[in-house]
LUMKE-813204 format. One record per residue (C-alpha): residue number from 0; residue in one letter; chain; x, y, z. Coordinates in steps of 0.1 Angstrom, whole numbers, plus 2048, in hexadecimal, padded with zeros to 3 digits. Layout:
<rs>
<NUM, "A", "A", <X, Y, Z>> ...
</rs>
This chain:
<rs>
<0, "M", "A", <CCA, 259, 308>> <1, "K", "A", <CC7, 251, 2E3>> <2, "L", "A", <CCE, 22F, 2D3>> <3, "S", "A", <CF4, 22D, 2D4>> <4, "S", "A", <D13, 219, 2CB>> <5, "I", "A", <D2A, 221, 2E8>> <6, "L", "A", <D4D, 214, 2E8>> <7, "F", "A", <D5D, 211, 30A>> <8, "L", "A", <D82, 21A, 307>> <9, "T", "A", <D99, 22E, 31D>> <10, "I", "A", <DB5, 242, 30D>> <11, "P", "A", <DCD, 248, 32A>> <12, "T", "A", <DD6, 26C, 332>> <13, "M", "A", <DDE, 281, 351>> <14, "S", "A", <DBF, 28C, 363>> <15, "L", "A", <DBC, 2B2, 364>> <16, "I", "A", <D9A, 2B7, 374>> <17, "G", "A", <D91, 2AC, 397>> <18, "C", "A", <D93, 289, 3A7>> <19, "S", "A", <DB8, 286, 39E>> <20, "G", "A", <DC7, 270, 3B9>> <21, "S", "A", <DD1, 285, 3D7>> <22, "H", "A", <DBA, 2A2, 3CD>> <23, "F", "A", <D9C, 291, 3DC>> <24, "I", "A", <D8B, 2A5, 3F7>> <25, "N", "A", <D81, 291, 415>> <26, "V", "A", <D5B, 293, 414>> <27, "S", "A", <D3F, 27B, 417>> <28, "P", "A", <D25, 27F, 3FB>> <29, "N", "A", <D0A, 270, 411>> <30, "V", "A", <CF4, 269, 3F3>> <31, "S", "A", <CD1, 25E, 3FC>> <32, "T", "A", <CC2, 240, 3E9>> <33, "N", "A", <CA0, 24B, 3F8>> <34, "N", "A", <CA3, 26C, 3E6>> <35, "L", "A", <CAD, 25C, 3C6>> <36, "H", "A", <C90, 244, 3C8>> <37, "A", "A", <C77, 260, 3D0>> <38, "T", "A", <C81, 274, 3B2>> <39, "V", "A", <C80, 257, 399>> <40, "D", "A", <C5F, 24C, 3A8>> <41, "F", "A", <C4F, 26F, 3A4>> <42, "L", "A", <C5C, 275, 380>> <43, "S", "A", <C55, 253, 373>> <44, "T", "A", <C31, 253, 37F>> <45, "I", "A", <C27, 274, 371>> <46, "D", "A", <C07, 26E, 35C>> <47, "P", "A", <C07, 274, 33F>> <48, "P", "A", <C2C, 26F, 33A>> <49, "R", "A", <C44, 28C, 338>> <50, "V", "A", <C47, 28D, 312>> <51, "Y", "A", <C4A, 2AE, 2FF>> <52, "Y", "A", <C25, 2B0, 2F5>> <53, "N", "A", <C19, 2AB, 319>> <54, "K", "A", <C21, 2CE, 325>> <55, "D", "A", <C0F, 2CB, 346>> <56, "S", "A", <C24, 2AC, 34E>> <57, "L", "A", <C44, 2BE, 345>> <58, "E", "A", <C39, 2DB, 35C>> <59, "K", "A", <C35, 2C2, 379>> <60, "C", "A", <C59, 2B8, 373>> <61, "V", "A", <C63, 2DD, 374>> <62, "E", "A", <C50, 2E2, 395>> <63, "Y", "A", <C5F, 2C3, 3A5>> <64, "I", "A", <C83, 2CA, 39C>> <65, "S", "A", <C80, 2EF, 3A5>> <66, "K", "A", <C71, 2E7, 3C7>> <67, "K", "A", <C8E, 2CF, 3CE>> <68, "F", "A", <CA7, 2E9, 3C5>> <69, "I", "A", <C96, 302, 3DD>> <70, "E", "A", <C94, 2E7, 3F8>> <71, "Y", "A", <CBA, 2E3, 3F5>> <72, "G", "A", <CC0, 309, 3F8>> <73, "Y", "A", <CC1, 314, 3D4>> <74, "K", "A", <CAF, 32F, 3C1>> <75, "P", "A", <CA9, 31E, 3A0>> <76, "D", "A", <CA7, 331, 37F>> <77, "F", "A", <C94, 327, 360>> <78, "Q", "A", <CA2, 329, 33D>> <79, "K", "A", <C84, 32B, 325>> <80, "F", "A", <C8A, 322, 301>> <81, "N", "A", <C73, 323, 2E4>> <82, "V", "A", <C6D, 306, 2CB>> <83, "P", "A", <C5E, 314, 2AA>> <84, "A", "A", <C40, 304, 29B>> <85, "N", "A", <C49, 2E5, 286>> <86, "S", "A", <C3C, 2C2, 27F>> <87, "S", "A", <C41, 2B8, 2A3>> <88, "T", "A", <C34, 2D8, 2B4>> <89, "L", "A", <C17, 2E6, 2A0>> <90, "S", "A", <C1B, 308, 2B2>> <91, "D", "A", <C38, 31A, 2C2>> <92, "E", "A", <C3F, 30B, 2E3>> <93, "T", "A", <C54, 316, 301>> <94, "Y", "A", <C67, 2FD, 317>> <95, "K", "A", <C7D, 301, 336>> <96, "N", "A", <C9F, 2F8, 343>> <97, "I", "A", <CA2, 2FA, 369>> <98, "I", "A", <CC3, 307, 376>> <99, "A", "A", <CD2, 309, 399>> <100, "S", "A", <CF5, 313, 3A3>> <101, "A", "A", <D0D, 30E, 3C0>> <102, "G", "A", <D30, 318, 3C8>> <103, "P", "A", <D45, 337, 3BE>> <104, "T", "A", <D33, 350, 3A9>> <105, "N", "A", <D51, 359, 393>> <106, "G", "A", <D69, 345, 37E>> <107, "E", "A", <D65, 324, 36C>> <108, "R", "A", <D48, 30D, 373>> <109, "I", "A", <D3D, 2E9, 370>> <110, "I", "A", <D1B, 2E0, 361>> <111, "I", "A", <D08, 2C1, 36C>> <112, "G", "A", <CEB, 2BA, 356>> <113, "A", "A", <CCF, 2A1, 350>> <114, "H", "A", <CAF, 2A1, 33C>> <115, "Y", "A", <C8D, 29C, 34A>> <116, "D", "A", <C78, 295, 32B>> <117, "V", "A", <C70, 272, 31E>> <118, "C", "A", <C6D, 262, 2FC>> <119, "G", "A", <C49, 259, 2F5>> <120, "E", "A", <C2E, 24C, 30D>> <121, "Q", "A", <C44, 23A, 326>> <122, "P", "A", <C4F, 240, 34A>> <123, "G", "A", <C74, 245, 344>> <124, "A", "A", <C81, 23A, 366>> <125, "D", "A", <CA4, 234, 35A>> <126, "D", "A", <CA1, 24B, 33C>> <127, "N", "A", <CA4, 264, 34C>> <128, "A", "A", <C93, 267, 36E>> <129, "S", "A", <CB3, 256, 37B>> <130, "G", "A", <CC9, 273, 36D>> <131, "I", "A", <CB2, 28D, 37D>> <132, "A", "A", <CB3, 27B, 39E>> <133, "G", "A", <CD9, 27B, 39D>> <134, "L", "A", <CDA, 29F, 393>> <135, "L", "A", <CC5, 2A9, 3B1>> <136, "E", "A", <CD9, 294, 3CA>> <137, "I", "A", <CFA, 2A3, 3BD>> <138, "A", "A", <CEA, 2C6, 3C1>> <139, "R", "A", <CE0, 2BE, 3E5>> <140, "F", "A", <D04, 2B3, 3EC>> <141, "A", "A", <D13, 2D1, 3DB>> <142, "K", "A", <CFE, 2EA, 3F0>> <143, "S", "A", <D07, 2D9, 411>> <144, "H", "A", <D2C, 2DA, 407>> <145, "E", "A", <D2B, 2FB, 3F4>> <146, "K", "A", <D4A, 30A, 406>> <147, "K", "A", <D5F, 2ED, 3F9>> <148, "L", "A", <D55, 2F1, 3D4>> <149, "P", "A", <D74, 2FE, 3C1>> <150, "L", "A", <D5E, 308, 3A3>> <151, "R", "A", <D3A, 314, 39E>> <152, "V", "A", <D23, 2F6, 396>> <153, "D", "A", <D04, 2FC, 380>> <154, "F", "A", <CEA, 2E1, 382>> <155, "V", "A", <CD4, 2E1, 363>> <156, "A", "A", <CB5, 2CC, 35D>> <157, "F", "A", <CAF, 2CC, 338>> <158, "C", "A", <C8F, 2C8, 324>> <159, "L", "A", <C8D, 2BA, 300>> <160, "E", "A", <CAA, 2A2, 2FF>> <161, "E", "A", <C95, 286, 2EF>> <162, "P", "A", <C88, 283, 2CB>> <163, "P", "A", <C7B, 294, 2B7>> <164, "F", "A", <C92, 2AF, 2C4>> <165, "F", "A", <CB2, 29C, 2CA>> <166, "G", "A", <CCE, 2A7, 2B3>> <167, "T", "A", <CBE, 2C9, 2AC>> <168, "T", "A", <CC3, 2EC, 2BA>> <169, "N", "A", <CA1, 2E8, 2CC>> <170, "M", "A", <CB1, 2D3, 2E7>> <171, "G", "A", <CB0, 2E3, 309>> <172, "S", "A", <CD5, 2DC, 30D>> <173, "Y", "A", <CDD, 2ED, 2ED>> <174, "A", "A", <CCB, 30C, 2F9>> <175, "H", "A", <CDF, 30B, 319>> <176, "A", "A", <D01, 304, 309>> <177, "E", "A", <CFA, 320, 2EF>> <178, "M", "A", <CF2, 338, 30C>> <179, "M", "A", <D13, 32F, 31E>> <180, "N", "A", <D26, 336, 2FE>> <181, "K", "A", <D15, 357, 2F6>> <182, "M", "A", <D1B, 363, 31A>> <183, "K", "A", <D40, 357, 316>> <184, "I", "A", <D3C, 342, 335>> <185, "K", "A", <D5B, 32D, 33D>> <186, "V", "A", <D50, 309, 342>> <187, "R", "A", <D6A, 2F1, 350>> <188, "A", "A", <D55, 2D3, 34A>> <189, "M", "A", <D31, 2C7, 342>> <190, "I", "A", <D26, 2A6, 351>> <191, "C", "A", <D07, 296, 342>> <192, "L", "A", <CF2, 27C, 356>> <193, "D", "A", <CDE, 267, 33E>> <194, "M", "A", <CD1, 245, 34A>> <195, "I", "A", <CE5, 23C, 36A>> <196, "G", "A", <CD0, 222, 37B>> <197, "F", "A", <CCF, 200, 368>> <198, "F", "A", <CE9, 1E6, 371>> <199, "R", "A", <CEB, 1C0, 36B>> <200, "D", "A", <D03, 1A7, 37B>> <201, "E", "A", <CFB, 189, 365>> <202, "K", "A", <D13, 180, 349>> <203, "N", "A", <D09, 18A, 325>> <204, "T", "A", <CF3, 1A7, 331>> <205, "Q", "A", <D09, 1C2, 321>> <206, "D", "A", <D09, 1C5, 2FB>> <207, "Y", "A", <D1F, 1D9, 2E4>> <208, "P", "A", <D1D, 1E7, 2C1>> <209, "V", "A", <D3A, 1D2, 2B4>> <210, "E", "A", <D3C, 1AD, 2BC>> <211, "L", "A", <D62, 1AF, 2C0>> <212, "M", "A", <D5E, 1C6, 2DE>> <213, "K", "A", <D4F, 1A9, 2F2>> <214, "I", "A", <D72, 19B, 2F4>> <215, "F", "A", <D81, 1B9, 305>> <216, "Y", "A", <D64, 1C8, 319>> <217, "P", "A", <D4D, 1BA, 335>> <218, "S", "A", <D30, 1A3, 32D>> <219, "K", "A", <D1F, 1AE, 34D>> <220, "G", "A", <D0C, 1CE, 34D>> <221, "N", "A", <D19, 1D8, 370>> <222, "F", "A", <D2D, 1F7, 367>> <223, "I", "A", <D27, 21C, 360>> <224, "S", "A", <D34, 22C, 340>> <225, "V", "A", <D44, 24E, 33C>> <226, "V", "A", <D46, 25A, 318>> <227, "G", "A", <D57, 279, 30A>> <228, "N", "A", <D68, 286, 2EA>> <229, "F", "A", <D8E, 28B, 2E6>> <230, "S", "A", <D8D, 2AE, 2F5>> <231, "S", "A", <D7B, 2A1, 314>> <232, "R", "A", <D94, 285, 31B>> <233, "S", "A", <DA1, 295, 33B>> <234, "L", "A", <D7E, 299, 348>> <235, "V", "A", <D75, 275, 340>> <236, "N", "A", <D95, 268, 352>> <237, "S", "A", <D8F, 27D, 371>> <238, "L", "A", <D6B, 270, 373>> <239, "E", "A", <D79, 24C, 370>> <240, "T", "A", <D8E, 253, 38E>> <241, "C", "A", <D70, 260, 3A1>> <242, "F", "A", <D5D, 240, 399>> <243, "E", "A", <D7A, 22B, 3A5>> <244, "K", "A", <D77, 23C, 3C6>> <245, "T", "A", <D53, 22F, 3C9>> <246, "K", "A", <D5E, 20C, 3BE>> <247, "L", "A", <D44, 20B, 3A3>> <248, "N", "A", <D50, 1FB, 383>> <249, "V", "A", <D56, 215, 368>> <250, "E", "A", <D5F, 213, 343>> <251, "T", "A", <D69, 232, 330>> <252, "Y", "A", <D6C, 240, 30C>> <253, "S", "A", <D7C, 260, 300>> <254, "G", "A", <D81, 262, 2DB>> <255, "P", "A", <D72, 268, 2B8>> <256, "T", "A", <D4D, 272, 2B8>> <257, "F", "A", <D46, 262, 297>> <258, "I", "A", <D3F, 241, 2AA>> <259, "P", "A", <D19, 240, 2AC>> <260, "G", "A", <D0D, 247, 2CF>> <261, "I", "A", <D2A, 25B, 2DD>> <262, "D", "A", <D16, 27B, 2D9>> <263, "F", "A", <CF3, 26E, 2E1>> <264, "S", "A", <CE9, 284, 2FE>> <265, "D", "A", <CEB, 2A8, 30A>> <266, "H", "A", <D11, 2A9, 30D>> <267, "R", "A", <D13, 2AB, 2E7>> <268, "N", "A", <D07, 2CF, 2E7>> <269, "Y", "A", <D23, 2DB, 2FD>> <270, "W", "A", <D3C, 2CB, 2E6>> <271, "H", "A", <D2C, 2E0, 2CA>> <272, "F", "A", <D38, 2FF, 2DD>> <273, "D", "A", <D5A, 2F0, 2E5>> <274, "Y", "A", <D54, 2E8, 30A>> <275, "K", "A", <D61, 2C8, 31A>> <276, "A", "A", <D44, 2B1, 321>> <277, "A", "A", <D3E, 28D, 32A>> <278, "M", "A", <D20, 276, 32D>> <279, "I", "A", <D1B, 25E, 34A>> <280, "S", "A", <D04, 241, 341>> <281, "D", "A", <CFB, 21D, 346>> <282, "S", "A", <CFE, 219, 320>> <283, "A", "A", <CD8, 219, 318>> <284, "F", "A", <CCA, 1FD, 301>> <285, "Y", "A", <CEC, 1EB, 300>> <286, "R", "A", <CE2, 1E0, 323>> <287, "N", "A", <CBF, 1EC, 32C>> <288, "P", "A", <CA3, 1D8, 31A>> <289, "N", "A", <C8A, 1F2, 327>> <290, "Y", "A", <C99, 20F, 312>> <291, "H", "A", <C7D, 226, 305>> <292, "K", "A", <C63, 20C, 310>> <293, "T", "A", <C46, 20C, 328>> <294, "T", "A", <C5B, 1F3, 33D>> <295, "D", "A", <C74, 20E, 347>> <296, "T", "A", <C67, 20F, 36A>> <297, "I", "A", <C75, 216, 38C>> <298, "D", "A", <C76, 1F2, 398>> <299, "T", "A", <C91, 1EA, 37D>> <300, "L", "A", <CAB, 202, 38C>> <301, "D", "A", <CC8, 1FC, 3A3>> <302, "F", "A", <CC8, 219, 3BC>> <303, "N", "A", <CE6, 20D, 3CF>> <304, "R", "A", <CFC, 20F, 3B0>> <305, "M", "A", <CEB, 22F, 3A5>> <306, "K", "A", <CF5, 23D, 3C6>> <307, "K", "A", <D1A, 236, 3BD>> <308, "V", "A", <D16, 248, 39C>> <309, "V", "A", <D0A, 267, 3AE>> <310, "E", "A", <D26, 264, 3C8>> <311, "A", "A", <D40, 264, 3AD>> <312, "V", "A", <D33, 285, 39F>> <313, "C", "A", <D32, 294, 3C2>> <314, "Y", "A", <D57, 28B, 3C5>> <315, "K", "A", <D5D, 29B, 3A4>> <316, "I", "A", <D4E, 2BD, 3AC>> <317, "V", "A", <D62, 2C1, 3CD>> <318, "G", "A", <D82, 2B7, 3BC>> <319, "N", "A", <D9C, 2D1, 3B0>> 
</rs>
């Protein structure tokens, strides 16, 4: 999650994708806070941190995520992509996205993605071990309810979301979105999980890029945000309905992407190829004072509310 100026505004529209009222399927996500905690604990304590130049640490992430996919009944694939030598990588380097799939093999698909690298020498519990923990729990749910999935769901753990690669074609999510486009894969929606674990109930714990917004939006950082562009409005609205089912506070935005921060994660690369995509986030430094700092540790996270975030996406993938 990059430094962002995220406006929280819902433009009402009919939901077209999942979670639309009576289309809920009666399932219990049974999300495990213990599993969420275990994943965040493992990733955030890798030493040295899982930054792009610590290749052994990144490989530990790959091994952990792959083993979890296998444990849940998947056969993970690895998308290797090359980063040419430049000022950041003094030699050509190869990195990996990890991919696992559930549901029908043909037709449209939903992509759930989260990045596993960090920005600098810090533990990255919220950014973005929390997103990977959510990704794995949704994958566990999907496999156990595979016959109820109306669409194929691809779970993708990305590398190289953080600087110095953010905003370039060297991002792991760009490599994946480009591959989908070249293969002419029909993608119904892409959902990006980036920082989903930090919540505050005290007043004046939520900031905004524009002072006037404080009049109209919550001062308490106790909600999750869902952000998309104009083309992804139906996806954003359907996710909002899924969050309402979990009774977790949610604020949404779907509109112009010139507002700084709207495209500050992996979902941006799917927009580039004209796919519908949305980011689910706790709003990063507008709430979390530990953003990109050594204080981004596991003890700062709220796993009960993180569980509700994961439940909402579980409801989404079994919707129709």
